[in-house]
PDB file of the backbone (N, CA, C, O) and the ligand in Angstrom, with CONECT records:
HET     ZN  A 101       1
ATOM      1  N   MET A   1       0.850  -1.202   0.000  1.00  0.00           N
ATOM      2  CA  MET A   1       0.000   0.000   0.000  1.00  0.00           C
ATOM      3  C   MET A   1       0.876   1.240   0.000  1.00  0.00           C
ATOM      4  O   MET A   1       1.912   1.277   0.664  1.00  0.00           O
ATOM      5  N   PRO A   2       0.468   2.234  -0.731  1.00  0.00           N
ATOM      6  CA  PRO A   2       1.290   3.461  -0.768  1.00  0.00           C
ATOM      7  C   PRO A   2       1.264   4.213   0.556  1.00  0.00           C
ATOM      8  O   PRO A   2       0.283   4.194   1.299  1.00  0.00           O
ATOM      9  N   LEU A   3       2.357   4.858   0.810  1.00  0.00           N
ATOM     10  CA  LEU A   3       2.468   5.687   2.023  1.00  0.00           C
ATOM     11  C   LEU A   3       2.086   7.122   1.684  1.00  0.00           C
ATOM     12  O   LEU A   3       2.534   7.676   0.680  1.00  0.00           O
ATOM     13  N   TYR A   4       1.272   7.702   2.514  1.00  0.00           N
ATOM     14  CA  TYR A   4       0.915   9.098   2.321  1.00  0.00           C
ATOM     15  C   TYR A   4       1.375   9.912   3.522  1.00  0.00           C
ATOM     16  O   TYR A   4       1.459   9.408   4.642  1.00  0.00           O
ATOM     17  N   VAL A   5       1.665  11.158   3.267  1.00  0.00           N
ATOM     18  CA  VAL A   5       2.041  12.061   4.352  1.00  0.00           C
ATOM     19  C   VAL A   5       0.929  13.074   4.540  1.00  0.00           C
ATOM     20  O   VAL A   5       0.465  13.704   3.590  1.00  0.00           O
ATOM     21  N   TYR A   6       0.524  13.212   5.760  1.00  0.00           N
ATOM     22  CA  TYR A   6      -0.489  14.211   6.106  1.00  0.00           C
ATOM     23  C   TYR A   6       0.109  15.193   7.093  1.00  0.00           C
ATOM     24  O   TYR A   6       1.013  14.867   7.862  1.00  0.00           O
ATOM     25  N   GLU A   7      -0.416  16.391   7.051  1.00  0.00           N
ATOM     26  CA  GLU A   7       0.069  17.422   7.960  1.00  0.00           C
ATOM     27  C   GLU A   7      -1.119  18.253   8.424  1.00  0.00           C
ATOM     28  O   GLU A   7      -2.025  18.543   7.643  1.00  0.00           O
ATOM     29  N   ALA A   8      -1.110  18.631   9.682  1.00  0.00           N
ATOM     30  CA  ALA A   8      -2.212  19.432  10.220  1.00  0.00           C
ATOM     31  C   ALA A   8      -2.247  20.784   9.517  1.00  0.00           C
ATOM     32  O   ALA A   8      -1.211  21.412   9.300  1.00  0.00           O
ATOM     33  N   LYS A   9      -3.447  21.221   9.166  1.00  0.00           N
ATOM     34  CA  LYS A   9      -3.586  22.545   8.556  1.00  0.00           C
ATOM     35  C   LYS A   9      -3.334  23.620   9.597  1.00  0.00           C
ATOM     36  O   LYS A   9      -2.703  24.639   9.315  1.00  0.00           O
ATOM     37  N   GLU A  10      -3.824  23.386  10.783  1.00  0.00           N
ATOM     38  CA  GLU A  10      -3.587  24.327  11.878  1.00  0.00           C
ATOM     39  C   GLU A  10      -3.691  23.563  13.182  1.00  0.00           C
ATOM     40  O   GLU A  10      -4.434  22.587  13.286  1.00  0.00           O
ATOM     41  N   GLY A  11      -2.949  24.009  14.164  1.00  0.00           N
ATOM     42  CA  GLY A  11      -2.974  23.334  15.451  1.00  0.00           C
ATOM     43  C   GLY A  11      -2.424  21.926  15.315  1.00  0.00           C
ATOM     44  O   GLY A  11      -1.396  21.701  14.677  1.00  0.00           O
ATOM     45  N   GLY A  12      -3.118  20.995  15.918  1.00  0.00           N
ATOM     46  CA  GLY A  12      -2.681  19.610  15.828  1.00  0.00           C
ATOM     47  C   GLY A  12      -1.888  19.194  17.041  1.00  0.00           C
ATOM     48  O   GLY A  12      -1.581  19.989  17.928  1.00  0.00           O
ATOM     49  N   CYS A  13      -1.565  17.899  17.044  1.00  0.00           N
ATOM     50  CA  CYS A  13      -0.841  17.335  18.177  1.00  0.00           C
ATOM     51  C   CYS A  13       0.600  17.074  17.762  1.00  0.00           C
ATOM     52  O   CYS A  13       1.010  17.410  16.651  1.00  0.00           O
ATOM     53  N   ALA A  14       1.355  16.477  18.660  1.00  0.00           N
ATOM     54  CA  ALA A  14       2.759  16.201  18.377  1.00  0.00           C
ATOM     55  C   ALA A  14       2.905  15.327  17.141  1.00  0.00           C
ATOM     56  O   ALA A  14       3.913  15.404  16.438  1.00  0.00           O
ATOM     57  N   ARG A  15       1.909  14.504  16.876  1.00  0.00           N
ATOM     58  CA  ARG A  15       2.010  13.597  15.742  1.00  0.00           C
ATOM     59  C   ARG A  15       1.786  14.306  14.408  1.00  0.00           C
ATOM     60  O   ARG A  15       2.554  14.127  13.462  1.00  0.00           O
ATOM     61  N   CYS A  16       0.735  15.106  14.343  1.00  0.00           N
ATOM     62  CA  CYS A  16       0.346  15.636  13.037  1.00  0.00           C
ATOM     63  C   CYS A  16       0.907  17.028  12.744  1.00  0.00           C
ATOM     64  O   CYS A  16       0.904  17.462  11.592  1.00  0.00           O
ATOM     65  N   ARG A  17       1.379  17.718  13.753  1.00  0.00           N
ATOM     66  CA  ARG A  17       1.841  19.084  13.542  1.00  0.00           C
ATOM     67  C   ARG A  17       2.980  19.132  12.523  1.00  0.00           C
ATOM     68  O   ARG A  17       3.054  20.033  11.687  1.00  0.00           O
ATOM     69  N   ASN A  18       3.854  18.150  12.617  1.00  0.00           N
ATOM     70  CA  ASN A  18       4.996  18.142  11.705  1.00  0.00           C
ATOM     71  C   ASN A  18       4.838  17.118  10.591  1.00  0.00           C
ATOM     72  O   ASN A  18       5.795  16.797   9.886  1.00  0.00           O
ATOM     73  N   GLY A  19       3.640  16.616  10.442  1.00  0.00           N
ATOM     74  CA  GLY A  19       3.399  15.648   9.378  1.00  0.00           C
ATOM     75  C   GLY A  19       3.622  14.230   9.870  1.00  0.00           C
ATOM     76  O   GLY A  19       4.507  13.972  10.686  1.00  0.00           O
ATOM     77  N   PHE A  20       2.813  13.324   9.367  1.00  0.00           N
ATOM     78  CA  PHE A  20       2.986  11.912   9.711  1.00  0.00           C
ATOM     79  C   PHE A  20       2.653  11.071   8.493  1.00  0.00           C
ATOM     80  O   PHE A  20       1.915  11.489   7.600  1.00  0.00           O
ATOM     81  N   GLU A  21       3.211   9.895   8.486  1.00  0.00           N
ATOM     82  CA  GLU A  21       2.997   8.992   7.354  1.00  0.00           C
ATOM     83  C   GLU A  21       1.963   7.948   7.720  1.00  0.00           C
ATOM     84  O   GLU A  21       1.888   7.497   8.862  1.00  0.00           O
ATOM     85  N   ILE A  22       1.180   7.578   6.745  1.00  0.00           N
ATOM     86  CA  ILE A  22       0.197   6.536   6.974  1.00  0.00           C
ATOM     87  C   ILE A  22       0.040   5.781   5.655  1.00  0.00           C
ATOM     88  O   ILE A  22       0.050   6.381   4.580  1.00  0.00           O
ATOM     89  N   SER A  23      -0.104   4.466   5.750  1.00  0.00           N
ATOM     90  CA  SER A  23      -0.295   3.717   4.515  1.00  0.00           C
ATOM     91  C   SER A  23      -1.782   3.473   4.314  1.00  0.00           C
ATOM     92  O   SER A  23      -2.490   3.024   5.215  1.00  0.00           O
ATOM     93  N   GLN A  24      -2.225   3.780   3.117  1.00  0.00           N
ATOM     94  CA  GLN A  24      -3.629   3.626   2.774  1.00  0.00           C
ATOM     95  C   GLN A  24      -3.711   2.961   1.417  1.00  0.00           C
ATOM     96  O   GLN A  24      -2.840   3.146   0.567  1.00  0.00           O
ATOM     97  N   SER A  25      -4.747   2.199   1.224  1.00  0.00           N
ATOM     98  CA  SER A  25      -4.963   1.650  -0.104  1.00  0.00           C
ATOM     99  C   SER A  25      -5.543   2.756  -0.977  1.00  0.00           C
ATOM    100  O   SER A  25      -6.077   3.748  -0.482  1.00  0.00           O
ATOM    101  N   LEU A  26      -5.425   2.562  -2.287  1.00  0.00           N
ATOM    102  CA  LEU A  26      -5.914   3.581  -3.207  1.00  0.00           C
ATOM    103  C   LEU A  26      -7.422   3.772  -3.092  1.00  0.00           C
ATOM    104  O   LEU A  26      -7.959   4.823  -3.445  1.00  0.00           O
ATOM    105  N   LYS A  27      -8.092   2.740  -2.594  1.00  0.00           N
ATOM    106  CA  LYS A  27      -9.556   2.823  -2.493  1.00  0.00           C
ATOM    107  C   LYS A  27     -10.005   3.626  -1.287  1.00  0.00           C
ATOM    108  O   LYS A  27     -11.124   4.138  -1.249  1.00  0.00           O
ATOM    109  N   GLU A  28      -9.128   3.732  -0.308  1.00  0.00           N
ATOM    110  CA  GLU A  28      -9.521   4.458   0.903  1.00  0.00           C
ATOM    111  C   GLU A  28      -9.620   5.950   0.639  1.00  0.00           C
ATOM    112  O   GLU A  28      -8.820   6.514  -0.107  1.00  0.00           O
ATOM    113  N   PRO A  29     -10.598   6.578   1.252  1.00  0.00           N
ATOM    114  CA  PRO A  29     -10.697   8.036   1.084  1.00  0.00           C
ATOM    115  C   PRO A  29      -9.540   8.731   1.787  1.00  0.00           C
ATOM    116  O   PRO A  29      -8.918   8.179   2.695  1.00  0.00           O
ATOM    117  N   LYS A  30      -9.267   9.949   1.350  1.00  0.00           N
ATOM    118  CA  LYS A  30      -8.235  10.742   2.015  1.00  0.00           C
ATOM    119  C   LYS A  30      -8.612  10.968   3.462  1.00  0.00           C
ATOM    120  O   LYS A  30      -9.788  11.085   3.808  1.00  0.00           O
ATOM    121  N   LEU A  31      -7.598  11.028   4.293  1.00  0.00           N
ATOM    122  CA  LEU A  31      -7.844  11.377   5.693  1.00  0.00           C
ATOM    123  C   LEU A  31      -8.234  12.850   5.772  1.00  0.00           C
ATOM    124  O   LEU A  31      -7.636  13.704   5.118  1.00  0.00           O
ATOM    125  N   GLU A  32      -9.232  13.124   6.572  1.00  0.00           N
ATOM    126  CA  GLU A  32      -9.645  14.520   6.753  1.00  0.00           C
ATOM    127  C   GLU A  32      -9.177  15.033   8.109  1.00  0.00           C
ATOM    128  O   GLU A  32      -8.982  16.230   8.319  1.00  0.00           O
ATOM    129  N   LYS A  33      -9.005  14.076   9.021  1.00  0.00           N
ATOM    130  CA  LYS A  33      -8.670  14.458  10.386  1.00  0.00           C
ATOM    131  C   LYS A  33      -7.540  13.591  10.907  1.00  0.00           C
ATOM    132  O   LYS A  33      -7.362  12.445  10.493  1.00  0.00           O
ATOM    133  N   CYS A  34      -6.791  14.161  11.815  1.00  0.00           N
ATOM    134  CA  CYS A  34      -5.755  13.404  12.494  1.00  0.00           C
ATOM    135  C   CYS A  34      -6.418  12.302  13.327  1.00  0.00           C
ATOM    136  O   CYS A  34      -7.332  12.576  14.104  1.00  0.00           O
ATOM    137  N   PRO A  35      -5.960  11.065  13.168  1.00  0.00           N
ATOM    138  CA  PRO A  35      -6.552   9.983  13.952  1.00  0.00           C
ATOM    139  C   PRO A  35      -6.323  10.136  15.454  1.00  0.00           C
ATOM    140  O   PRO A  35      -7.062   9.559  16.252  1.00  0.00           O
ATOM    141  N   ASP A  36      -5.330  10.888  15.839  1.00  0.00           N
ATOM    142  CA  ASP A  36      -5.043  11.065  17.269  1.00  0.00           C
ATOM    143  C   ASP A  36      -5.842  12.197  17.896  1.00  0.00           C
ATOM    144  O   ASP A  36      -6.476  12.010  18.935  1.00  0.00           O
ATOM    145  N   CYS A  37      -5.817  13.371  17.272  1.00  0.00           N
ATOM    146  CA  CYS A  37      -6.410  14.529  17.938  1.00  0.00           C
ATOM    147  C   CYS A  37      -7.607  15.113  17.195  1.00  0.00           C
ATOM    148  O   CYS A  37      -8.317  15.958  17.740  1.00  0.00           O
ATOM    149  N   GLY A  38      -7.840  14.678  15.967  1.00  0.00           N
ATOM    150  CA  GLY A  38      -9.002  15.153  15.233  1.00  0.00           C
ATOM    151  C   GLY A  38      -8.815  16.504  14.551  1.00  0.00           C
ATOM    152  O   GLY A  38      -9.774  17.068  14.025  1.00  0.00           O
ATOM    153  N   ALA A  39      -7.597  17.025  14.555  1.00  0.00           N
ATOM    154  CA  ALA A  39      -7.348  18.296  13.866  1.00  0.00           C
ATOM    155  C   ALA A  39      -7.459  18.073  12.353  1.00  0.00           C
ATOM    156  O   ALA A  39      -7.131  16.993  11.862  1.00  0.00           O
ATOM    157  N   PRO A  40      -7.922  19.089  11.613  1.00  0.00           N
ATOM    158  CA  PRO A  40      -8.014  18.950  10.163  1.00  0.00           C
ATOM    159  C   PRO A  40      -6.625  18.789   9.542  1.00  0.00           C
ATOM    160  O   PRO A  40      -5.697  19.530   9.864  1.00  0.00           O
ATOM    161  N   VAL A  41      -6.505  17.822   8.659  1.00  0.00           N
ATOM    162  CA  VAL A  41      -5.204  17.570   8.032  1.00  0.00           C
ATOM    163  C   VAL A  41      -5.341  17.636   6.518  1.00  0.00           C
ATOM    164  O   VAL A  41      -6.432  17.486   5.968  1.00  0.00           O
ATOM    165  N   MET A  42      -4.221  17.863   5.864  1.00  0.00           N
ATOM    166  CA  MET A  42      -4.191  17.820   4.408  1.00  0.00           C
ATOM    167  C   MET A  42      -3.097  16.863   3.967  1.00  0.00           C
ATOM    168  O   MET A  42      -2.113  16.643   4.674  1.00  0.00           O
ATOM    169  N   ARG A  43      -3.290  16.308   2.803  1.00  0.00           N
ATOM    170  CA  ARG A  43      -2.287  15.393   2.292  1.00  0.00           C
ATOM    171  C   ARG A  43      -1.166  16.197   1.647  1.00  0.00           C
ATOM    172  O   ARG A  43      -1.402  17.152   0.907  1.00  0.00           O
ATOM    173  N   VAL A  44       0.045  15.785   1.948  1.00  0.00           N
ATOM    174  CA  VAL A  44       1.221  16.477   1.443  1.00  0.00           C
ATOM    175  C   VAL A  44       1.840  15.608   0.365  1.00  0.00           C
ATOM    176  O   VAL A  44       1.978  14.397   0.534  1.00  0.00           O
ATOM    177  N   ILE A  45       2.207  16.222  -0.729  1.00  0.00           N
ATOM    178  CA  ILE A  45       2.878  15.465  -1.779  1.00  0.00           C
ATOM    179  C   ILE A  45       4.281  15.140  -1.304  1.00  0.00           C
ATOM    180  O   ILE A  45       5.017  16.015  -0.848  1.00  0.00           O
ATOM    181  N   GLN A  46       4.635  13.886  -1.415  1.00  0.00           N
ATOM    182  CA  GLN A  46       5.898  13.451  -0.849  1.00  0.00           C
ATOM    183  C   GLN A  46       7.084  13.756  -1.747  1.00  0.00           C
ATOM    184  O   GLN A  46       7.038  13.527  -2.956  1.00  0.00           O
ATOM    185  N   ALA A  47       8.109  14.255  -1.167  1.00  0.00           N
ATOM    186  CA  ALA A  47       9.378  14.430  -1.866  1.00  0.00           C
ATOM    187  C   ALA A  47      10.446  13.998  -0.877  1.00  0.00           C
ATOM    188  O   ALA A  47      10.968  14.819  -0.123  1.00  0.00           O
ATOM    189  N   PRO A  48      10.765  12.741  -0.877  1.00  0.00           N
ATOM    190  CA  PRO A  48      11.563  12.159   0.198  1.00  0.00           C
ATOM    191  C   PRO A  48      12.894  12.876   0.441  1.00  0.00           C
ATOM    192  O   PRO A  48      13.336  12.978   1.586  1.00  0.00           O
ATOM    193  N   ALA A  49      13.530  13.367  -0.606  1.00  0.00           N
ATOM    194  CA  ALA A  49      14.852  13.940  -0.417  1.00  0.00           C
ATOM    195  C   ALA A  49      14.780  15.324   0.212  1.00  0.00           C
ATOM    196  O   ALA A  49      15.733  15.760   0.858  1.00  0.00           O
ATOM    197  N   LEU A  50      13.678  16.007   0.035  1.00  0.00           N
ATOM    198  CA  LEU A  50      13.653  17.410   0.417  1.00  0.00           C
ATOM    199  C   LEU A  50      12.630  17.752   1.474  1.00  0.00           C
ATOM    200  O   LEU A  50      12.457  18.925   1.807  1.00  0.00           O
ATOM    201  N   GLY A  51      11.949  16.760   2.009  1.00  0.00           N
ATOM    202  CA  GLY A  51      10.952  17.082   3.019  1.00  0.00           C
ATOM    203  C   GLY A  51       9.692  17.631   2.369  1.00  0.00           C
ATOM    204  O   GLY A  51       9.505  17.500   1.160  1.00  0.00           O
ATOM    205  N   HIS A  52       8.846  18.233   3.152  1.00  0.00           N
ATOM    206  CA  HIS A  52       7.559  18.627   2.598  1.00  0.00           C
ATOM    207  C   HIS A  52       7.041  19.939   3.165  1.00  0.00           C
ATOM    208  O   HIS A  52       5.830  20.137   3.264  1.00  0.00           O
ATOM    209  N   SER A  53       7.931  20.821   3.532  1.00  0.00           N
ATOM    210  CA  SER A  53       7.443  22.095   4.033  1.00  0.00           C
ATOM    211  C   SER A  53       7.127  23.023   2.871  1.00  0.00           C
ATOM    212  O   SER A  53       7.500  22.740   1.732  1.00  0.00           O
ATOM    213  N   ARG A  54       6.458  24.101   3.141  1.00  0.00           N
ATOM    214  CA  ARG A  54       6.069  25.013   2.084  1.00  0.00           C
ATOM    215  C   ARG A  54       7.289  25.676   1.436  1.00  0.00           C
ATOM    216  O   ARG A  54       7.291  25.915   0.228  1.00  0.00           O
ATOM    217  N   THR A  55       8.300  25.967   2.209  1.00  0.00           N
ATOM    218  CA  THR A  55       9.498  26.567   1.623  1.00  0.00           C
ATOM    219  C   THR A  55      10.166  25.589   0.676  1.00  0.00           C
ATOM    220  O   THR A  55      10.701  25.987  -0.358  1.00  0.00           O
ATOM    221  N   ASP A  56      10.138  24.326   1.021  1.00  0.00           N
ATOM    222  CA  ASP A  56      10.718  23.329   0.137  1.00  0.00           C
ATOM    223  C   ASP A  56       9.970  23.270  -1.191  1.00  0.00           C
ATOM    224  O   ASP A  56      10.567  23.024  -2.238  1.00  0.00           O
ATOM    225  N   LEU A  57       8.686  23.494  -1.140  1.00  0.00           N
ATOM    226  CA  LEU A  57       7.911  23.492  -2.379  1.00  0.00           C
ATOM    227  C   LEU A  57       8.413  24.570  -3.325  1.00  0.00           C
ATOM    228  O   LEU A  57       8.587  24.330  -4.520  1.00  0.00           O
ATOM    229  N   ASN A  58       8.647  25.768  -2.779  1.00  0.00           N
ATOM    230  CA  ASN A  58       9.182  26.841  -3.609  1.00  0.00           C
ATOM    231  C   ASN A  58      10.551  26.480  -4.143  1.00  0.00           C
ATOM    232  O   ASN A  58      10.866  26.688  -5.315  1.00  0.00           O
ATOM    233  N   TYR A  59      11.343  25.941  -3.259  1.00  0.00           N
ATOM    234  CA  TYR A  59      12.695  25.557  -3.630  1.00  0.00           C
ATOM    235  C   TYR A  59      12.672  24.539  -4.758  1.00  0.00           C
ATOM    236  O   TYR A  59      13.437  24.632  -5.718  1.00  0.00           O
ATOM    237  N   ARG A  60      11.782  23.566  -4.623  1.00  0.00           N
ATOM    238  CA  ARG A  60      11.686  22.539  -5.655  1.00  0.00           C
ATOM    239  C   ARG A  60      11.203  23.114  -6.973  1.00  0.00           C
ATOM    240  O   ARG A  60      11.642  22.697  -8.045  1.00  0.00           O
ATOM    241  N   ALA A  61      10.293  24.081  -6.883  1.00  0.00           N
ATOM    242  CA  ALA A  61       9.789  24.695  -8.110  1.00  0.00           C
ATOM    243  C   ALA A  61      10.944  25.344  -8.866  1.00  0.00           C
ATOM    244  O   ALA A  61      11.028  25.247 -10.091  1.00  0.00           O
ATOM    245  N   LYS A  62      11.820  25.996  -8.136  1.00  0.00           N
ATOM    246  CA  LYS A  62      12.977  26.620  -8.774  1.00  0.00           C
ATOM    247  C   LYS A  62      13.877  25.566  -9.398  1.00  0.00           C
ATOM    248  O   LYS A  62      14.321  25.696 -10.539  1.00  0.00           O
ATOM    249  N   ARG A  63      14.136  24.521  -8.623  1.00  0.00           N
ATOM    250  CA  ARG A  63      15.014  23.469  -9.121  1.00  0.00           C
ATOM    251  C   ARG A  63      14.405  22.780 -10.332  1.00  0.00           C
ATOM    252  O   ARG A  63      15.124  22.288 -11.201  1.00  0.00           O
ATOM    253  N   ALA A  64      13.096  22.747 -10.388  1.00  0.00           N
ATOM    254  CA  ALA A  64      12.429  22.065 -11.482  1.00  0.00           C
ATOM    255  C   ALA A  64      12.395  22.928 -12.731  1.00  0.00           C
ATOM    256  O   ALA A  64      11.865  22.509 -13.760  1.00  0.00           O
ATOM    257  N   GLY A  65      12.948  24.115 -12.653  1.00  0.00           N
ATOM    258  CA  GLY A  65      13.086  24.920 -13.848  1.00  0.00           C
ATOM    259  C   GLY A  65      12.094  26.065 -13.975  1.00  0.00           C
ATOM    260  O   GLY A  65      12.017  26.713 -15.019  1.00  0.00           O
ATOM    261  N   PHE A  66      11.348  26.309 -12.930  1.00  0.00           N
ATOM    262  CA  PHE A  66      10.493  27.482 -12.973  1.00  0.00           C
ATOM    263  C   PHE A  66      11.351  28.690 -12.637  1.00  0.00           C
ATOM    264  O   PHE A  66      12.204  28.636 -11.751  1.00  0.00           O
ATOM    265  N   HIS A  67      11.122  29.743 -13.334  1.00  0.00           N
ATOM    266  CA  HIS A  67      11.958  30.914 -13.115  1.00  0.00           C
ATOM    267  C   HIS A  67      11.156  32.055 -12.528  1.00  0.00           C
ATOM    268  O   HIS A  67      10.044  32.352 -12.965  1.00  0.00           O
ATOM    269  N   ALA A  68      11.729  32.668 -11.556  1.00  0.00           N
ATOM    270  CA  ALA A  68      11.134  33.899 -11.044  1.00  0.00           C
ATOM    271  C   ALA A  68      11.730  35.036 -11.851  1.00  0.00           C
ATOM    272  O   ALA A  68      12.938  35.098 -12.078  1.00  0.00           O
ATOM    273  N   LEU A  69      10.879  35.907 -12.267  1.00  0.00           N
ATOM    274  CA  LEU A  69      11.358  36.985 -13.120  1.00  0.00           C
ATOM    275  C   LEU A  69      11.446  38.293 -12.345  1.00  0.00           C
ATOM    276  O   LEU A  69      10.533  38.660 -11.606  1.00  0.00           O
ATOM    277  N   LYS A  70      12.536  38.968 -12.525  1.00  0.00           N
ATOM    278  CA  LYS A  70      12.697  40.277 -11.911  1.00  0.00           C
ATOM    279  C   LYS A  70      12.551  41.328 -13.001  1.00  0.00           C
ATOM    280  O   LYS A  70      13.113  41.196 -14.088  1.00  0.00           O
ATOM    281  N   ARG A  71      11.813  42.339 -12.707  1.00  0.00           N
ATOM    282  CA  ARG A  71      11.616  43.390 -13.695  1.00  0.00           C
ATOM    283  C   ARG A  71      12.826  44.302 -13.683  1.00  0.00           C
ATOM    284  O   ARG A  71      13.137  44.914 -12.662  1.00  0.00           O
ATOM    285  N   VAL A  72      13.499  44.393 -14.796  1.00  0.00           N
ATOM    286  CA  VAL A  72      14.719  45.192 -14.866  1.00  0.00           C
ATOM    287  C   VAL A  72      14.395  46.617 -15.281  1.00  0.00           C
ATOM    288  O   VAL A  72      14.728  47.569 -14.575  1.00  0.00           O
ATOM    289  N   GLN A  73      13.758  46.757 -16.408  1.00  0.00           N
ATOM    290  CA  GLN A  73      13.273  48.054 -16.846  1.00  0.00           C
ATOM    291  C   GLN A  73      11.878  47.826 -17.397  1.00  0.00           C
ATOM    292  O   GLN A  73      11.361  46.708 -17.418  1.00  0.00           O
ATOM    293  N   LYS A  74      11.312  48.880 -17.823  1.00  0.00           N
ATOM    294  CA  LYS A  74       9.987  48.751 -18.411  1.00  0.00           C
ATOM    295  C   LYS A  74      10.046  47.743 -19.564  1.00  0.00           C
ATOM    296  O   LYS A  74      10.778  47.927 -20.537  1.00  0.00           O
ATOM    297  N   GLY A  75       9.285  46.715 -19.434  1.00  0.00           N
ATOM    298  CA  GLY A  75       9.204  45.750 -20.539  1.00  0.00           C
ATOM    299  C   GLY A  75      10.385  44.787 -20.598  1.00  0.00           C
ATOM    300  O   GLY A  75      10.465  43.966 -21.512  1.00  0.00           O
ATOM    301  N   GLU A  76      11.281  44.874 -19.659  1.00  0.00           N
ATOM    302  CA  GLU A  76      12.433  43.974 -19.682  1.00  0.00           C
ATOM    303  C   GLU A  76      12.517  43.182 -18.398  1.00  0.00           C
ATOM    304  O   GLU A  76      12.372  43.737 -17.309  1.00  0.00           O
ATOM    305  N   TYR A  77      12.744  41.926 -18.515  1.00  0.00           N
ATOM    306  CA  TYR A  77      12.791  41.077 -17.334  1.00  0.00           C
ATOM    307  C   TYR A  77      14.078  40.260 -17.322  1.00  0.00           C
ATOM    308  O   TYR A  77      14.625  39.884 -18.359  1.00  0.00           O
ATOM    309  N   GLU A  78      14.520  40.011 -16.133  1.00  0.00           N
ATOM    310  CA  GLU A  78      15.743  39.240 -15.973  1.00  0.00           C
ATOM    311  C   GLU A  78      15.427  37.990 -15.168  1.00  0.00           C
ATOM    312  O   GLU A  78      14.680  38.040 -14.190  1.00  0.00           O
ATOM    313  N   LYS A  79      15.992  36.888 -15.578  1.00  0.00           N
ATOM    314  CA  LYS A  79      15.770  35.661 -14.831  1.00  0.00           C
ATOM    315  C   LYS A  79      16.585  35.675 -13.543  1.00  0.00           C
ATOM    316  O   LYS A  79      17.790  35.926 -13.556  1.00  0.00           O
ATOM    317  N   LEU A  80      15.915  35.406 -12.446  1.00  0.00           N
ATOM    318  CA  LEU A  80      16.619  35.432 -11.169  1.00  0.00           C
ATOM    319  C   LEU A  80      17.237  34.089 -10.830  1.00  0.00           C
ATOM    320  O   LEU A  80      18.242  34.010 -10.123  1.00  0.00           O
ATOM    321  N   TYR A  81      16.633  33.050 -11.337  1.00  0.00           N
ATOM    322  CA  TYR A  81      17.122  31.723 -10.959  1.00  0.00           C
ATOM    323  C   TYR A  81      17.500  30.934 -12.182  1.00  0.00           C
ATOM    324  O   TYR A  81      17.935  29.789 -12.068  1.00  0.00           O
TER     325      TYR A  81
HETATM  326 ZN    ZN A 101      -3.031  15.186  15.676  1.00  0.00          ZN2+
END
């Protein structure tokens, strides 16, 4: 069964605040709540090498070739990354 990572949207307990892994079959519905404390949770897309925080998502986007553009002059942009 695939492993999924869930993380509390807000609040949460020691288990879900920093994300936890749970194995679920594909047929099972997504978890909506932490099984321990009942806080609302969301499923996090797993990236084993880089963790799953929001800053890592931005970092990965850059590494994946998305470019942030800086406006240099009117109508001119420079690639920052
Ligand atoms: Zn919890």
